[in-house]
C-alpha positions as CSV (number, residue, x, y, z in Angstrom):
1,M,131.0,-80.8,-43.1
2,P,133.4,-82.3,-45.5
3,K,132.1,-84.2,-48.6
4,F,133.5,-87.6,-49.5
5,I,133.5,-89.8,-52.6
6,V,133.0,-93.4,-51.8
7,E,133.9,-96.1,-54.3
8,R,132.2,-99.5,-53.8
9,N,133.1,-102.6,-55.8
10,V,129.7,-104.2,-56.5
11,P,129.8,-106.7,-59.4
12,G,126.9,-105.9,-61.8
13,A,126.2,-102.6,-60.2
14,D,125.0,-101.2,-63.5
15,K,122.5,-104.0,-63.8
16,L,120.8,-103.5,-60.4
17,T,117.0,-103.5,-60.7
18,R,114.8,-100.7,-59.5
19,D,113.7,-103.0,-56.6
20,Q,117.3,-103.7,-55.6
21,L,118.2,-100.0,-55.7
22,C,115.1,-99.2,-53.6
23,D,116.3,-101.8,-51.0
24,L,119.8,-100.4,-51.0
25,A,118.5,-96.9,-50.5
26,A,116.2,-97.9,-47.7
27,K,119.0,-99.8,-45.9
28,S,121.3,-96.8,-46.3
29,N,118.7,-94.4,-45.1
30,A,118.0,-96.5,-42.0
31,V,121.7,-96.7,-41.2
32,V,122.1,-92.9,-41.6
33,A,119.2,-92.3,-39.3
34,G,120.7,-94.5,-36.6
35,L,124.3,-93.2,-36.8
36,G,123.7,-90.5,-34.2
37,V,126.1,-88.1,-36.0
38,P,125.5,-85.5,-38.7
39,Y,125.5,-87.4,-42.0
40,V,124.1,-86.8,-45.5
41,W,124.0,-89.2,-48.4
42,H,123.7,-87.0,-51.5
43,H,123.6,-89.5,-54.4
44,T,125.1,-92.5,-56.0
45,Y,126.2,-93.3,-59.5
46,A,126.2,-96.9,-60.8
47,A,128.8,-97.6,-63.5
48,G,130.0,-101.0,-64.5
49,D,130.9,-103.0,-61.4
50,K,131.1,-99.9,-59.1
51,L,129.0,-97.6,-57.2
52,Y,130.3,-94.1,-56.6
53,C,128.6,-92.3,-53.7
54,V,128.8,-88.8,-52.5
55,H,128.3,-88.5,-48.8
56,E,128.8,-85.6,-46.3
57,A,130.1,-86.5,-42.8
58,G,132.3,-85.2,-40.1
59,S,135.0,-87.7,-40.9
60,A,136.0,-90.6,-43.1
61,E,135.5,-92.9,-40.1
62,A,131.8,-92.0,-40.1
63,I,131.7,-93.2,-43.8
64,Y,133.3,-96.5,-42.9
65,Q,130.9,-96.9,-39.9
66,H,128.0,-96.4,-42.3
67,A,129.4,-99.0,-44.6
68,R,130.0,-101.5,-41.8
69,E,126.6,-101.1,-40.3
70,G,124.9,-101.3,-43.7
71,G,126.9,-104.2,-45.0
72,F,128.2,-102.1,-47.9
73,P,131.7,-102.3,-49.3
74,A,133.7,-99.1,-49.0
75,D,136.8,-99.8,-51.0
76,L,137.9,-96.1,-51.3
77,V,136.9,-93.1,-49.2
78,A,138.4,-89.8,-50.3
79,E,137.6,-86.3,-49.2
80,I,136.4,-84.1,-52.0
81,T,138.6,-81.1,-51.8
82,N,137.3,-79.2,-54.8
83,T,134.8,-79.4,-57.6
84,F,134.9,-77.8,-61.1
85,G,133.2,-78.1,-64.4
86,P,133.1,-76.4,-67.9
87,E,132.0,-73.1,-66.4
88,T,135.2,-73.0,-64.3
89,A,137.1,-71.9,-67.5
90,N,135.1,-68.6,-67.4
91,I,136.2,-67.6,-64.0
92,P,138.8,-64.8,-64.2
93,A,142.2,-65.5,-62.7
């Protein structure tokens, strides 16, 4: 299944309380459970006024459906086509 990065504009995202994060996670989990399609929410980063989420789904449309049903913004949905990090420099050409 493809992975996607989802950018959500949420003013004050970096100031969400533990209770607010718990409520958002519970809502997201409930929506995922009811989608009826393979779907995995991996994790979310809160930074400034944005949430950056990594989800795995059959299509970008499934990501948008999750957002609509959960009442979450989905300002950008992009398929993750590759990942790399510092250790990538050590892989022989």
